[in-house]
LONUDO-671197 format. One record per residue (C-alpha): z, y, x; residue in three letters; residue number from 1. Coordinates in steps of 0.5 Angstrom, whole numbers. Example, Ala and Ser with C-alpha at 12.3 -4.5 7.8 and 13.67 -1.06 7.14 Angstrom:
// residues 2
<pt><c3>16</c3><c2>-9</c2><c1>25</c1><type>Ala</type><seq>1</seq></pt>
<pt><c3>14</c3><c2>-2</c2><c1>27</c1><type>Ser</type><seq>2</seq></pt>
// end
This chain:
// residues 270
<pt><c3>181</c3><c2>285</c2><c1>267</c1><type>Unk</type><seq>1</seq></pt>
<pt><c3>176</c3><c2>281</c2><c1>264</c1><type>Unk</type><seq>2</seq></pt>
<pt><c3>180</c3><c2>277</c2><c1>259</c1><type>Unk</type><seq>3</seq></pt>
<pt><c3>184</c3><c2>284</c2><c1>257</c1><type>Unk</type><seq>4</seq></pt>
<pt><c3>177</c3><c2>287</c2><c1>255</c1><type>Unk</type><seq>5</seq></pt>
<pt><c3>176</c3><c2>281</c2><c1>251</c1><type>Unk</type><seq>6</seq></pt>
<pt><c3>182</c3><c2>281</c2><c1>247</c1><type>Unk</type><seq>7</seq></pt>
<pt><c3>182</c3><c2>288</c2><c1>246</c1><type>Unk</type><seq>8</seq></pt>
<pt><c3>176</c3><c2>286</c2><c1>241</c1><type>Unk</type><seq>9</seq></pt>
<pt><c3>178</c3><c2>285</c2><c1>234</c1><type>Unk</type><seq>10</seq></pt>
<pt><c3>173</c3><c2>279</c2><c1>233</c1><type>Unk</type><seq>11</seq></pt>
<pt><c3>177</c3><c2>276</c2><c1>239</c1><type>Unk</type><seq>12</seq></pt>
<pt><c3>184</c3><c2>277</c2><c1>235</c1><type>Unk</type><seq>13</seq></pt>
<pt><c3>181</c3><c2>274</c2><c1>229</c1><type>Unk</type><seq>14</seq></pt>
<pt><c3>178</c3><c2>268</c2><c1>232</c1><type>Unk</type><seq>15</seq></pt>
<pt><c3>185</c3><c2>267</c2><c1>235</c1><type>Unk</type><seq>16</seq></pt>
<pt><c3>189</c3><c2>267</c2><c1>228</c1><type>Unk</type><seq>17</seq></pt>
<pt><c3>184</c3><c2>262</c2><c1>226</c1><type>Unk</type><seq>18</seq></pt>
<pt><c3>185</c3><c2>257</c2><c1>231</c1><type>Unk</type><seq>19</seq></pt>
<pt><c3>192</c3><c2>258</c2><c1>231</c1><type>Unk</type><seq>20</seq></pt>
<pt><c3>192</c3><c2>257</c2><c1>224</c1><type>Unk</type><seq>21</seq></pt>
<pt><c3>187</c3><c2>251</c2><c1>225</c1><type>Unk</type><seq>22</seq></pt>
<pt><c3>192</c3><c2>248</c2><c1>230</c1><type>Unk</type><seq>23</seq></pt>
<pt><c3>198</c3><c2>249</c2><c1>226</c1><type>Unk</type><seq>24</seq></pt>
<pt><c3>195</c3><c2>245</c2><c1>220</c1><type>Unk</type><seq>25</seq></pt>
<pt><c3>193</c3><c2>240</c2><c1>224</c1><type>Unk</type><seq>26</seq></pt>
<pt><c3>200</c3><c2>239</c2><c1>227</c1><type>Unk</type><seq>27</seq></pt>
<pt><c3>203</c3><c2>239</c2><c1>221</c1><type>Unk</type><seq>28</seq></pt>
<pt><c3>198</c3><c2>234</c2><c1>218</c1><type>Unk</type><seq>29</seq></pt>
<pt><c3>200</c3><c2>229</c2><c1>224</c1><type>Unk</type><seq>30</seq></pt>
<pt><c3>207</c3><c2>230</c2><c1>224</c1><type>Unk</type><seq>31</seq></pt>
<pt><c3>207</c3><c2>229</c2><c1>216</c1><type>Unk</type><seq>32</seq></pt>
<pt><c3>203</c3><c2>222</c2><c1>218</c1><type>Unk</type><seq>33</seq></pt>
<pt><c3>208</c3><c2>220</c2><c1>223</c1><type>Unk</type><seq>34</seq></pt>
<pt><c3>214</c3><c2>222</c2><c1>219</c1><type>Unk</type><seq>35</seq></pt>
<pt><c3>211</c3><c2>218</c2><c1>212</c1><type>Unk</type><seq>36</seq></pt>
<pt><c3>209</c3><c2>212</c2><c1>217</c1><type>Unk</type><seq>37</seq></pt>
<pt><c3>216</c3><c2>211</c2><c1>219</c1><type>Unk</type><seq>38</seq></pt>
<pt><c3>219</c3><c2>212</c2><c1>212</c1><type>Unk</type><seq>39</seq></pt>
<pt><c3>213</c3><c2>207</c2><c1>210</c1><type>Unk</type><seq>40</seq></pt>
<pt><c3>216</c3><c2>202</c2><c1>216</c1><type>Unk</type><seq>41</seq></pt>
<pt><c3>223</c3><c2>203</c2><c1>214</c1><type>Unk</type><seq>42</seq></pt>
<pt><c3>222</c3><c2>202</c2><c1>207</c1><type>Unk</type><seq>43</seq></pt>
<pt><c3>219</c3><c2>195</c2><c1>209</c1><type>Unk</type><seq>44</seq></pt>
<pt><c3>224</c3><c2>193</c2><c1>214</c1><type>Unk</type><seq>45</seq></pt>
<pt><c3>226</c3><c2>187</c2><c1>210</c1><type>Unk</type><seq>46</seq></pt>
<pt><c3>218</c3><c2>185</c2><c1>209</c1><type>Unk</type><seq>47</seq></pt>
<pt><c3>215</c3><c2>179</c2><c1>213</c1><type>Unk</type><seq>48</seq></pt>
<pt><c3>209</c3><c2>174</c2><c1>213</c1><type>Unk</type><seq>49</seq></pt>
<pt><c3>210</c3><c2>167</c2><c1>212</c1><type>Unk</type><seq>50</seq></pt>
<pt><c3>205</c3><c2>162</c2><c1>215</c1><type>Unk</type><seq>51</seq></pt>
<pt><c3>204</c3><c2>155</c2><c1>214</c1><type>Unk</type><seq>52</seq></pt>
<pt><c3>200</c3><c2>150</c2><c1>217</c1><type>Unk</type><seq>53</seq></pt>
<pt><c3>199</c3><c2>143</c2><c1>219</c1><type>Unk</type><seq>54</seq></pt>
<pt><c3>199</c3><c2>144</c2><c1>227</c1><type>Unk</type><seq>55</seq></pt>
<pt><c3>204</c3><c2>148</c2><c1>231</c1><type>Unk</type><seq>56</seq></pt>
<pt><c3>202</c3><c2>155</c2><c1>232</c1><type>Unk</type><seq>57</seq></pt>
<pt><c3>204</c3><c2>161</c2><c1>237</c1><type>Unk</type><seq>58</seq></pt>
<pt><c3>205</c3><c2>168</c2><c1>236</c1><type>Unk</type><seq>59</seq></pt>
<pt><c3>206</c3><c2>170</c2><c1>243</c1><type>Unk</type><seq>60</seq></pt>
<pt><c3>200</c3><c2>174</c2><c1>244</c1><type>Unk</type><seq>61</seq></pt>
<pt><c3>199</c3><c2>177</c2><c1>238</c1><type>Unk</type><seq>62</seq></pt>
<pt><c3>202</c3><c2>185</c2><c1>239</c1><type>Unk</type><seq>63</seq></pt>
<pt><c3>206</c3><c2>187</c2><c1>233</c1><type>Unk</type><seq>64</seq></pt>
<pt><c3>210</c3><c2>181</c2><c1>232</c1><type>Unk</type><seq>65</seq></pt>
<pt><c3>218</c3><c2>182</c2><c1>233</c1><type>Unk</type><seq>66</seq></pt>
<pt><c3>221</c3><c2>176</c2><c1>231</c1><type>Unk</type><seq>67</seq></pt>
<pt><c3>219</c3><c2>169</c2><c1>229</c1><type>Unk</type><seq>68</seq></pt>
<pt><c3>223</c3><c2>164</c2><c1>226</c1><type>Unk</type><seq>69</seq></pt>
<pt><c3>222</c3><c2>157</c2><c1>223</c1><type>Unk</type><seq>70</seq></pt>
<pt><c3>222</c3><c2>157</c2><c1>215</c1><type>Unk</type><seq>71</seq></pt>
<pt><c3>220</c3><c2>154</c2><c1>209</c1><type>Unk</type><seq>72</seq></pt>
<pt><c3>219</c3><c2>156</c2><c1>202</c1><type>Unk</type><seq>73</seq></pt>
<pt><c3>220</c3><c2>153</c2><c1>196</c1><type>Unk</type><seq>74</seq></pt>
<pt><c3>219</c3><c2>156</c2><c1>189</c1><type>Unk</type><seq>75</seq></pt>
<pt><c3>221</c3><c2>163</c2><c1>190</c1><type>Unk</type><seq>76</seq></pt>
<pt><c3>226</c3><c2>162</c2><c1>196</c1><type>Unk</type><seq>77</seq></pt>
<pt><c3>224</c3><c2>162</c2><c1>203</c1><type>Unk</type><seq>78</seq></pt>
<pt><c3>229</c3><c2>158</c2><c1>207</c1><type>Unk</type><seq>79</seq></pt>
<pt><c3>231</c3><c2>160</c2><c1>214</c1><type>Unk</type><seq>80</seq></pt>
<pt><c3>237</c3><c2>160</c2><c1>219</c1><type>Unk</type><seq>81</seq></pt>
<pt><c3>242</c3><c2>165</c2><c1>221</c1><type>Unk</type><seq>82</seq></pt>
<pt><c3>245</c3><c2>166</c2><c1>228</c1><type>Unk</type><seq>83</seq></pt>
<pt><c3>250</c3><c2>171</c2><c1>226</c1><type>Unk</type><seq>84</seq></pt>
<pt><c3>252</c3><c2>167</c2><c1>219</c1><type>Unk</type><seq>85</seq></pt>
<pt><c3>257</c3><c2>161</c2><c1>220</c1><type>Unk</type><seq>86</seq></pt>
<pt><c3>254</c3><c2>156</c2><c1>215</c1><type>Unk</type><seq>87</seq></pt>
<pt><c3>256</c3><c2>149</c2><c1>214</c1><type>Unk</type><seq>88</seq></pt>
<pt><c3>252</c3><c2>143</c2><c1>212</c1><type>Unk</type><seq>89</seq></pt>
<pt><c3>250</c3><c2>144</c2><c1>204</c1><type>Unk</type><seq>90</seq></pt>
<pt><c3>252</c3><c2>152</c2><c1>204</c1><type>Unk</type><seq>91</seq></pt>
<pt><c3>247</c3><c2>158</c2><c1>203</c1><type>Unk</type><seq>92</seq></pt>
<pt><c3>248</c3><c2>165</c2><c1>204</c1><type>Unk</type><seq>93</seq></pt>
<pt><c3>244</c3><c2>170</c2><c1>199</c1><type>Unk</type><seq>94</seq></pt>
<pt><c3>243</c3><c2>177</c2><c1>199</c1><type>Unk</type><seq>95</seq></pt>
<pt><c3>248</c3><c2>181</c2><c1>196</c1><type>Unk</type><seq>96</seq></pt>
<pt><c3>243</c3><c2>185</c2><c1>191</c1><type>Unk</type><seq>97</seq></pt>
<pt><c3>243</c3><c2>179</c2><c1>187</c1><type>Unk</type><seq>98</seq></pt>
<pt><c3>250</c3><c2>179</c2><c1>185</c1><type>Unk</type><seq>99</seq></pt>
<pt><c3>253</c3><c2>173</c2><c1>182</c1><type>Unk</type><seq>100</seq></pt>
<pt><c3>246</c3><c2>171</c2><c1>179</c1><type>Unk</type><seq>101</seq></pt>
<pt><c3>246</c3><c2>164</c2><c1>183</c1><type>Unk</type><seq>102</seq></pt>
<pt><c3>252</c3><c2>159</c2><c1>185</c1><type>Unk</type><seq>103</seq></pt>
<pt><c3>248</c3><c2>154</c2><c1>187</c1><type>Unk</type><seq>104</seq></pt>
<pt><c3>240</c3><c2>154</c2><c1>190</c1><type>Unk</type><seq>105</seq></pt>
<pt><c3>236</c3><c2>148</c2><c1>190</c1><type>Unk</type><seq>106</seq></pt>
<pt><c3>231</c3><c2>146</c2><c1>194</c1><type>Unk</type><seq>107</seq></pt>
<pt><c3>225</c3><c2>141</c2><c1>192</c1><type>Unk</type><seq>108</seq></pt>
<pt><c3>222</c3><c2>137</c2><c1>198</c1><type>Unk</type><seq>109</seq></pt>
<pt><c3>215</c3><c2>134</c2><c1>198</c1><type>Unk</type><seq>110</seq></pt>
<pt><c3>217</c3><c2>127</c2><c1>196</c1><type>Unk</type><seq>111</seq></pt>
<pt><c3>221</c3><c2>130</c2><c1>190</c1><type>Unk</type><seq>112</seq></pt>
<pt><c3>228</c3><c2>130</c2><c1>192</c1><type>Unk</type><seq>113</seq></pt>
<pt><c3>232</c3><c2>136</c2><c1>190</c1><type>Unk</type><seq>114</seq></pt>
<pt><c3>237</c3><c2>138</c2><c1>195</c1><type>Unk</type><seq>115</seq></pt>
<pt><c3>243</c3><c2>143</c2><c1>192</c1><type>Unk</type><seq>116</seq></pt>
<pt><c3>246</c3><c2>148</c2><c1>196</c1><type>Unk</type><seq>117</seq></pt>
<pt><c3>253</c3><c2>152</c2><c1>194</c1><type>Unk</type><seq>118</seq></pt>
<pt><c3>252</c3><c2>159</c2><c1>195</c1><type>Unk</type><seq>119</seq></pt>
<pt><c3>258</c3><c2>161</c2><c1>200</c1><type>Unk</type><seq>120</seq></pt>
<pt><c3>257</c3><c2>168</c2><c1>202</c1><type>Unk</type><seq>121</seq></pt>
<pt><c3>252</c3><c2>174</c2><c1>201</c1><type>Unk</type><seq>122</seq></pt>
<pt><c3>249</c3><c2>178</c2><c1>206</c1><type>Unk</type><seq>123</seq></pt>
<pt><c3>247</c3><c2>185</c2><c1>206</c1><type>Unk</type><seq>124</seq></pt>
<pt><c3>240</c3><c2>187</c2><c1>204</c1><type>Unk</type><seq>125</seq></pt>
<pt><c3>237</c3><c2>194</c2><c1>200</c1><type>Unk</type><seq>126</seq></pt>
<pt><c3>231</c3><c2>190</c2><c1>198</c1><type>Unk</type><seq>127</seq></pt>
<pt><c3>230</c3><c2>184</c2><c1>193</c1><type>Unk</type><seq>128</seq></pt>
<pt><c3>229</c3><c2>179</c2><c1>198</c1><type>Unk</type><seq>129</seq></pt>
<pt><c3>227</c3><c2>172</c2><c1>197</c1><type>Unk</type><seq>130</seq></pt>
<pt><c3>230</c3><c2>170</c2><c1>204</c1><type>Unk</type><seq>131</seq></pt>
<pt><c3>236</c3><c2>164</c2><c1>204</c1><type>Unk</type><seq>132</seq></pt>
<pt><c3>240</c3><c2>163</c2><c1>210</c1><type>Unk</type><seq>133</seq></pt>
<pt><c3>242</c3><c2>156</c2><c1>211</c1><type>Unk</type><seq>134</seq></pt>
<pt><c3>245</c3><c2>153</c2><c1>218</c1><type>Unk</type><seq>135</seq></pt>
<pt><c3>240</c3><c2>151</c2><c1>223</c1><type>Unk</type><seq>136</seq></pt>
<pt><c3>241</c3><c2>143</c2><c1>222</c1><type>Unk</type><seq>137</seq></pt>
<pt><c3>240</c3><c2>144</c2><c1>215</c1><type>Unk</type><seq>138</seq></pt>
<pt><c3>234</c3><c2>147</c2><c1>216</c1><type>Unk</type><seq>139</seq></pt>
<pt><c3>231</c3><c2>142</c2><c1>221</c1><type>Unk</type><seq>140</seq></pt>
<pt><c3>232</c3><c2>137</c2><c1>216</c1><type>Unk</type><seq>141</seq></pt>
<pt><c3>228</c3><c2>141</c2><c1>211</c1><type>Unk</type><seq>142</seq></pt>
<pt><c3>223</c3><c2>142</c2><c1>216</c1><type>Unk</type><seq>143</seq></pt>
<pt><c3>222</c3><c2>134</c2><c1>218</c1><type>Unk</type><seq>144</seq></pt>
<pt><c3>221</c3><c2>133</c2><c1>210</c1><type>Unk</type><seq>145</seq></pt>
<pt><c3>215</c3><c2>137</c2><c1>210</c1><type>Unk</type><seq>146</seq></pt>
<pt><c3>208</c3><c2>135</c2><c1>213</c1><type>Unk</type><seq>147</seq></pt>
<pt><c3>207</c3><c2>143</c2><c1>215</c1><type>Unk</type><seq>148</seq></pt>
<pt><c3>210</c3><c2>147</c2><c1>221</c1><type>Unk</type><seq>149</seq></pt>
<pt><c3>212</c3><c2>154</c2><c1>217</c1><type>Unk</type><seq>150</seq></pt>
<pt><c3>214</c3><c2>160</c2><c1>220</c1><type>Unk</type><seq>151</seq></pt>
<pt><c3>217</c3><c2>167</c2><c1>218</c1><type>Unk</type><seq>152</seq></pt>
<pt><c3>215</c3><c2>173</c2><c1>222</c1><type>Unk</type><seq>153</seq></pt>
<pt><c3>218</c3><c2>180</c2><c1>222</c1><type>Unk</type><seq>154</seq></pt>
<pt><c3>214</c3><c2>186</c2><c1>225</c1><type>Unk</type><seq>155</seq></pt>
<pt><c3>215</c3><c2>192</c2><c1>229</c1><type>Unk</type><seq>156</seq></pt>
<pt><c3>211</c3><c2>196</c2><c1>224</c1><type>Unk</type><seq>157</seq></pt>
<pt><c3>209</c3><c2>194</c2><c1>217</c1><type>Unk</type><seq>158</seq></pt>
<pt><c3>203</c3><c2>198</c2><c1>217</c1><type>Unk</type><seq>159</seq></pt>
<pt><c3>200</c3><c2>193</c2><c1>222</c1><type>Unk</type><seq>160</seq></pt>
<pt><c3>201</c3><c2>187</c2><c1>217</c1><type>Unk</type><seq>161</seq></pt>
<pt><c3>194</c3><c2>187</c2><c1>215</c1><type>Unk</type><seq>162</seq></pt>
<pt><c3>191</c3><c2>187</c2><c1>222</c1><type>Unk</type><seq>163</seq></pt>
<pt><c3>196</c3><c2>182</c2><c1>224</c1><type>Unk</type><seq>164</seq></pt>
<pt><c3>195</c3><c2>177</c2><c1>218</c1><type>Unk</type><seq>165</seq></pt>
<pt><c3>187</c3><c2>178</c2><c1>220</c1><type>Unk</type><seq>166</seq></pt>
<pt><c3>189</c3><c2>176</c2><c1>227</c1><type>Unk</type><seq>167</seq></pt>
<pt><c3>193</c3><c2>170</c2><c1>225</c1><type>Unk</type><seq>168</seq></pt>
<pt><c3>187</c3><c2>168</c2><c1>220</c1><type>Unk</type><seq>169</seq></pt>
<pt><c3>182</c3><c2>168</c2><c1>226</c1><type>Unk</type><seq>170</seq></pt>
<pt><c3>186</c3><c2>164</c2><c1>231</c1><type>Unk</type><seq>171</seq></pt>
<pt><c3>189</c3><c2>158</c2><c1>226</c1><type>Unk</type><seq>172</seq></pt>
<pt><c3>184</c3><c2>159</c2><c1>220</c1><type>Unk</type><seq>173</seq></pt>
<pt><c3>191</c3><c2>160</c2><c1>216</c1><type>Unk</type><seq>174</seq></pt>
<pt><c3>192</c3><c2>166</c2><c1>211</c1><type>Unk</type><seq>175</seq></pt>
<pt><c3>199</c3><c2>168</c2><c1>212</c1><type>Unk</type><seq>176</seq></pt>
<pt><c3>203</c3><c2>170</c2><c1>205</c1><type>Unk</type><seq>177</seq></pt>
<pt><c3>206</c3><c2>177</c2><c1>205</c1><type>Unk</type><seq>178</seq></pt>
<pt><c3>213</c3><c2>178</c2><c1>202</c1><type>Unk</type><seq>179</seq></pt>
<pt><c3>213</c3><c2>186</c2><c1>201</c1><type>Unk</type><seq>180</seq></pt>
<pt><c3>220</c3><c2>187</c2><c1>199</c1><type>Unk</type><seq>181</seq></pt>
<pt><c3>221</c3><c2>194</c2><c1>199</c1><type>Unk</type><seq>182</seq></pt>
<pt><c3>228</c3><c2>198</c2><c1>199</c1><type>Unk</type><seq>183</seq></pt>
<pt><c3>225</c3><c2>203</c2><c1>194</c1><type>Unk</type><seq>184</seq></pt>
<pt><c3>219</c3><c2>204</c2><c1>189</c1><type>Unk</type><seq>185</seq></pt>
<pt><c3>216</c3><c2>210</c2><c1>193</c1><type>Unk</type><seq>186</seq></pt>
<pt><c3>209</c3><c2>209</c2><c1>195</c1><type>Unk</type><seq>187</seq></pt>
<pt><c3>209</c3><c2>211</c2><c1>202</c1><type>Unk</type><seq>188</seq></pt>
<pt><c3>202</c3><c2>208</c2><c1>203</c1><type>Unk</type><seq>189</seq></pt>
<pt><c3>198</c3><c2>212</c2><c1>199</c1><type>Unk</type><seq>190</seq></pt>
<pt><c3>202</c3><c2>218</c2><c1>202</c1><type>Unk</type><seq>191</seq></pt>
<pt><c3>200</c3><c2>216</c2><c1>209</c1><type>Unk</type><seq>192</seq></pt>
<pt><c3>193</c3><c2>215</c2><c1>207</c1><type>Unk</type><seq>193</seq></pt>
<pt><c3>192</c3><c2>222</c2><c1>204</c1><type>Unk</type><seq>194</seq></pt>
<pt><c3>195</c3><c2>225</c2><c1>211</c1><type>Unk</type><seq>195</seq></pt>
<pt><c3>190</c3><c2>221</c2><c1>214</c1><type>Unk</type><seq>196</seq></pt>
<pt><c3>184</c3><c2>224</c2><c1>210</c1><type>Unk</type><seq>197</seq></pt>
<pt><c3>187</c3><c2>231</c2><c1>211</c1><type>Unk</type><seq>198</seq></pt>
<pt><c3>186</c3><c2>229</c2><c1>219</c1><type>Unk</type><seq>199</seq></pt>
<pt><c3>179</c3><c2>228</c2><c1>218</c1><type>Unk</type><seq>200</seq></pt>
<pt><c3>178</c3><c2>234</c2><c1>214</c1><type>Unk</type><seq>201</seq></pt>
<pt><c3>182</c3><c2>239</c2><c1>219</c1><type>Unk</type><seq>202</seq></pt>
<pt><c3>178</c3><c2>236</c2><c1>225</c1><type>Unk</type><seq>203</seq></pt>
<pt><c3>171</c3><c2>237</c2><c1>221</c1><type>Unk</type><seq>204</seq></pt>
<pt><c3>173</c3><c2>244</c2><c1>220</c1><type>Unk</type><seq>205</seq></pt>
<pt><c3>175</c3><c2>245</c2><c1>227</c1><type>Unk</type><seq>206</seq></pt>
<pt><c3>169</c3><c2>243</c2><c1>230</c1><type>Unk</type><seq>207</seq></pt>
<pt><c3>165</c3><c2>247</c2><c1>225</c1><type>Unk</type><seq>208</seq></pt>
<pt><c3>169</c3><c2>253</c2><c1>227</c1><type>Unk</type><seq>209</seq></pt>
<pt><c3>169</c3><c2>252</c2><c1>234</c1><type>Unk</type><seq>210</seq></pt>
<pt><c3>161</c3><c2>252</c2><c1>234</c1><type>Unk</type><seq>211</seq></pt>
<pt><c3>161</c3><c2>258</c2><c1>230</c1><type>Unk</type><seq>212</seq></pt>
<pt><c3>166</c3><c2>262</c2><c1>234</c1><type>Unk</type><seq>213</seq></pt>
<pt><c3>163</c3><c2>259</c2><c1>241</c1><type>Unk</type><seq>214</seq></pt>
<pt><c3>156</c3><c2>262</c2><c1>238</c1><type>Unk</type><seq>215</seq></pt>
<pt><c3>158</c3><c2>268</c2><c1>236</c1><type>Unk</type><seq>216</seq></pt>
<pt><c3>162</c3><c2>270</c2><c1>242</c1><type>Unk</type><seq>217</seq></pt>
<pt><c3>156</c3><c2>268</c2><c1>246</c1><type>Unk</type><seq>218</seq></pt>
<pt><c3>152</c3><c2>273</c2><c1>242</c1><type>Unk</type><seq>219</seq></pt>
<pt><c3>157</c3><c2>278</c2><c1>242</c1><type>Unk</type><seq>220</seq></pt>
<pt><c3>158</c3><c2>278</c2><c1>250</c1><type>Unk</type><seq>221</seq></pt>
<pt><c3>150</c3><c2>279</c2><c1>251</c1><type>Unk</type><seq>222</seq></pt>
<pt><c3>151</c3><c2>286</c2><c1>252</c1><type>Unk</type><seq>223</seq></pt>
<pt><c3>157</c3><c2>285</c2><c1>257</c1><type>Unk</type><seq>224</seq></pt>
<pt><c3>153</c3><c2>280</c2><c1>261</c1><type>Unk</type><seq>225</seq></pt>
<pt><c3>147</c3><c2>285</c2><c1>262</c1><type>Unk</type><seq>226</seq></pt>
<pt><c3>153</c3><c2>289</c2><c1>265</c1><type>Unk</type><seq>227</seq></pt>
<pt><c3>156</c3><c2>283</c2><c1>269</c1><type>Unk</type><seq>228</seq></pt>
<pt><c3>149</c3><c2>282</c2><c1>272</c1><type>Unk</type><seq>229</seq></pt>
<pt><c3>147</c3><c2>289</c2><c1>274</c1><type>Unk</type><seq>230</seq></pt>
<pt><c3>154</c3><c2>289</c2><c1>278</c1><type>Unk</type><seq>231</seq></pt>
<pt><c3>152</c3><c2>283</c2><c1>282</c1><type>Unk</type><seq>232</seq></pt>
<pt><c3>155</c3><c2>277</c2><c1>278</c1><type>Unk</type><seq>233</seq></pt>
<pt><c3>151</c3><c2>271</c2><c1>279</c1><type>Unk</type><seq>234</seq></pt>
<pt><c3>148</c3><c2>267</c2><c1>272</c1><type>Unk</type><seq>235</seq></pt>
<pt><c3>153</c3><c2>262</c2><c1>274</c1><type>Unk</type><seq>236</seq></pt>
<pt><c3>159</c3><c2>267</c2><c1>274</c1><type>Unk</type><seq>237</seq></pt>
<pt><c3>157</c3><c2>270</c2><c1>268</c1><type>Unk</type><seq>238</seq></pt>
<pt><c3>157</c3><c2>263</c2><c1>264</c1><type>Unk</type><seq>239</seq></pt>
<pt><c3>164</c3><c2>261</c2><c1>267</c1><type>Unk</type><seq>240</seq></pt>
<pt><c3>167</c3><c2>268</c2><c1>265</c1><type>Unk</type><seq>241</seq></pt>
<pt><c3>164</c3><c2>266</c2><c1>258</c1><type>Unk</type><seq>242</seq></pt>
<pt><c3>167</c3><c2>259</c2><c1>258</c1><type>Unk</type><seq>243</seq></pt>
<pt><c3>174</c3><c2>262</c2><c1>261</c1><type>Unk</type><seq>244</seq></pt>
<pt><c3>174</c3><c2>267</c2><c1>255</c1><type>Unk</type><seq>245</seq></pt>
<pt><c3>173</c3><c2>261</c2><c1>250</c1><type>Unk</type><seq>246</seq></pt>
<pt><c3>178</c3><c2>256</c2><c1>253</c1><type>Unk</type><seq>247</seq></pt>
<pt><c3>183</c3><c2>262</c2><c1>253</c1><type>Unk</type><seq>248</seq></pt>
<pt><c3>182</c3><c2>262</c2><c1>246</c1><type>Unk</type><seq>249</seq></pt>
<pt><c3>184</c3><c2>255</c2><c1>245</c1><type>Unk</type><seq>250</seq></pt>
<pt><c3>189</c3><c2>255</c2><c1>250</c1><type>Unk</type><seq>251</seq></pt>
<pt><c3>193</c3><c2>261</c2><c1>247</c1><type>Unk</type><seq>252</seq></pt>
<pt><c3>192</c3><c2>258</c2><c1>240</c1><type>Unk</type><seq>253</seq></pt>
<pt><c3>195</c3><c2>252</c2><c1>242</c1><type>Unk</type><seq>254</seq></pt>
<pt><c3>201</c3><c2>255</c2><c1>245</c1><type>Unk</type><seq>255</seq></pt>
<pt><c3>202</c3><c2>260</c2><c1>238</c1><type>Unk</type><seq>256</seq></pt>
<pt><c3>201</c3><c2>254</c2><c1>234</c1><type>Unk</type><seq>257</seq></pt>
<pt><c3>206</c3><c2>250</c2><c1>238</c1><type>Unk</type><seq>258</seq></pt>
<pt><c3>211</c3><c2>255</c2><c1>237</c1><type>Unk</type><seq>259</seq></pt>
<pt><c3>210</c3><c2>255</c2><c1>230</c1><type>Unk</type><seq>260</seq></pt>
<pt><c3>210</c3><c2>247</c2><c1>229</c1><type>Unk</type><seq>261</seq></pt>
<pt><c3>217</c3><c2>247</c2><c1>233</c1><type>Unk</type><seq>262</seq></pt>
<pt><c3>220</c3><c2>251</c2><c1>227</c1><type>Unk</type><seq>263</seq></pt>
<pt><c3>216</c3><c2>248</c2><c1>221</c1><type>Unk</type><seq>264</seq></pt>
<pt><c3>218</c3><c2>241</c2><c1>224</c1><type>Unk</type><seq>265</seq></pt>
<pt><c3>225</c3><c2>243</c2><c1>224</c1><type>Unk</type><seq>266</seq></pt>
<pt><c3>225</c3><c2>246</c2><c1>217</c1><type>Unk</type><seq>267</seq></pt>
<pt><c3>220</c3><c2>241</c2><c1>213</c1><type>Unk</type><seq>268</seq></pt>
<pt><c3>221</c3><c2>234</c2><c1>217</c1><type>Unk</type><seq>269</seq></pt>
<pt><c3>228</c3><c2>233</c2><c1>219</c1><type>Unk</type><seq>270</seq></pt>
// end
């Protein structure tokens, strides 16, 4: 009965509309940010970190590293092994996006010796990646000829690569090299940053509007508070009624915005 009289007021209906819009906009911003973060990570699905140091390293305690392989770089290429491709000694597999640009790939050791590999196959890749696959035995020979231990790290989410690189630097005092091979030229990172900015703006608006609305409701209900007290309601009961009124606006607004967001997500972010 108390809520019914509260929602008969024009001001209450206006508050309901305002908060429904704020929650809906906030939801759209969050959905948009998650959507483009996923797009960003998909765009850098072939990207990796390359780490090189004199001693052995372990990445088991670093959250977000999905795969660690021994690897070694030379000039523009990064050599590693494949568990899927069947390669003989002296053979290499390069990305099919390179086409027939290379028939052989050279690797120069630290002593100056040049080892040539014949390109025997091409693996599928949407990005211009520098990864060259050889067999495990050949890779071990290349690694043995180097004074360094070197690794190629694939990540669960590429948007975390700066954090992971900083953790590696803190642990081993080694600066990882980020190979940001992307599948398209779209700069999703700037889009994600824009959505992050929008998030803070909407939160700020929500806080200001909440303070303003709460104050107005308390002031508008002063006359009713006097009536409630005359009817025998305690001061704590009157305060509880006020809180119920305010909380009910948030709850109903959330339900309305939730229904709107289901519709918007199906239209805009499929």
